[in-house]
C-alpha positions as CSV (number, residue, x, y, z in Angstrom):
1,X,85.9,98.2,92.1
2,X,87.9,96.3,94.6
3,X,88.5,97.7,98.0
4,X,92.3,98.1,97.3
5,X,91.4,100.1,94.1
6,X,89.1,102.4,96.1
7,X,91.7,102.9,98.8
8,X,94.3,103.7,96.2
9,X,91.9,106.2,94.6
10,X,91.2,107.9,97.9
11,X,94.9,108.2,98.7
12,X,95.7,109.5,95.2
13,X,92.7,112.0,94.9
14,X,92.6,113.4,98.4
15,X,94.4,116.6,99.2
16,X,92.7,117.4,102.6
17,X,91.5,115.0,105.3
18,X,89.2,116.1,108.2
19,X,90.1,113.8,111.1
20,X,86.9,113.5,113.2
21,X,87.7,112.6,116.8
22,X,91.3,113.9,116.6
23,X,93.2,113.8,119.8
24,X,96.2,115.7,121.2
25,X,97.0,112.7,123.3
26,X,100.2,111.0,121.9
27,X,98.9,107.6,122.9
28,X,95.7,107.8,120.7
29,X,95.6,106.4,117.2
30,X,94.1,109.7,115.9
31,X,97.2,111.5,117.0
32,X,99.8,109.4,115.2
33,X,97.6,108.7,112.1
34,X,96.9,112.4,111.7
35,X,100.6,113.3,112.0
36,X,101.5,110.5,109.6
37,X,99.0,111.8,107.0
38,X,100.5,115.2,107.2
39,X,104.0,113.7,106.8
40,X,102.7,112.1,103.6
41,X,101.7,115.5,102.1
42,X,98.0,115.6,103.1
43,X,96.5,118.7,104.7
44,X,94.9,117.6,108.0
45,X,92.0,119.4,109.6
46,X,91.2,118.2,113.1
47,X,87.7,118.0,114.5
48,X,87.2,117.7,118.3
49,X,85.0,120.0,120.5
50,X,87.3,119.4,123.5
51,X,90.3,120.9,121.7
52,X,88.5,123.5,119.6
53,X,90.5,126.6,119.0
54,X,93.8,125.0,119.7
55,X,96.3,124.5,116.9
56,X,97.5,121.0,115.8
57,X,99.7,120.3,112.8
58,X,99.6,124.0,111.9
59,X,95.9,124.1,111.7
60,X,93.1,125.3,114.0
61,X,91.0,122.5,115.6
62,X,87.3,122.9,114.9
63,X,84.6,121.7,117.3
64,X,82.4,120.2,114.5
65,X,82.2,119.8,110.7
66,X,79.7,122.6,110.7
67,X,82.4,125.0,112.0
68,X,84.9,124.3,109.3
69,X,85.1,127.5,107.1
70,X,83.7,126.9,103.6
71,X,87.1,128.1,102.1
72,X,88.6,124.8,103.4
73,X,87.9,122.1,100.9
74,X,87.6,118.7,102.6
75,X,88.0,115.8,100.3
76,X,87.8,113.0,102.8
77,X,86.8,112.3,106.4
78,X,89.0,110.0,108.5
79,X,86.7,109.0,111.4
80,X,88.1,108.0,114.8
81,X,84.7,107.8,116.6
82,X,82.7,104.8,117.7
83,X,80.4,103.0,115.3
84,X,77.2,104.2,117.0
85,X,77.8,107.9,116.1
86,X,79.1,107.2,112.6
87,X,75.7,107.7,111.0
88,X,75.2,111.1,112.5
89,X,78.8,112.2,111.6
90,X,78.1,111.3,108.0
91,X,74.8,113.2,108.1
92,X,76.7,116.2,109.3
93,X,79.3,115.8,106.6
94,X,76.6,115.6,103.9
95,X,74.9,118.7,105.3
96,X,78.0,120.8,105.7
97,X,80.6,119.5,103.3
98,X,78.6,118.1,100.5
99,X,80.0,120.2,97.7
100,X,83.6,119.0,98.2
101,X,83.5,115.8,100.1
102,X,84.0,112.6,98.1
103,X,85.2,110.0,100.6
104,X,84.5,108.6,104.0
105,X,87.1,106.5,105.8
106,X,86.5,104.8,109.1
107,X,89.3,103.5,111.3
108,X,90.0,100.0,112.4
109,X,87.1,98.4,114.3
110,X,84.6,101.1,113.1
111,X,81.8,99.7,110.9
112,X,78.2,100.6,110.5
113,X,76.0,99.2,107.7
114,X,73.4,102.1,108.0
115,X,76.2,104.6,107.7
116,X,77.6,102.7,104.7
117,X,74.2,102.9,102.9
118,X,73.8,106.6,103.8
119,X,77.2,107.4,102.3
120,X,76.5,105.4,99.1
121,X,73.1,106.9,98.7
122,X,74.7,110.4,98.8
123,X,77.4,109.4,96.2
124,X,80.2,109.2,98.8
125,X,82.7,106.4,98.5
126,X,83.4,104.7,101.8
127,X,86.1,102.5,103.3
128,X,85.4,101.0,106.7
129,X,87.6,99.3,109.3
130,X,90.9,100.3,107.7
131,X,93.7,102.7,108.6
132,X,95.5,104.9,106.1
133,X,98.7,104.6,108.1
134,X,98.7,100.9,107.2
135,X,97.4,101.3,103.7
136,X,99.7,104.0,102.4
137,X,102.9,101.9,102.8
138,X,101.1,98.9,101.4
139,X,99.6,100.5,98.3
140,X,101.6,103.7,97.6
141,X,105.2,102.9,96.7
């Protein structure tokens, strides 16, 4: 499967993204990517302990993946955190979201080979170093 084929699959199959490292700061990529995803019809659940309990994009912000209620089915993570915490984020996702989670997406500049292997070992498909705000206009017409 080519990377473009996988990206297209993720964008077609995902209904709900959890944006890990979401920010309420208008200047942060997570802010405008999250709002763009919602404008494209995706449900966006924000994860950030600093903003926990606040509302963003019509949804409550959760402090961690463990705090997302089980009734919310997360299909994909969009991760806006640094590469050195990527492995632990994927571990948390596997532990707390494993029944619904299918995809891991890391933003531009975020790559970690150990995290890639962990995701694959747990049957998660992963895209690294890409942005859905760039890929949606490029691949979904």
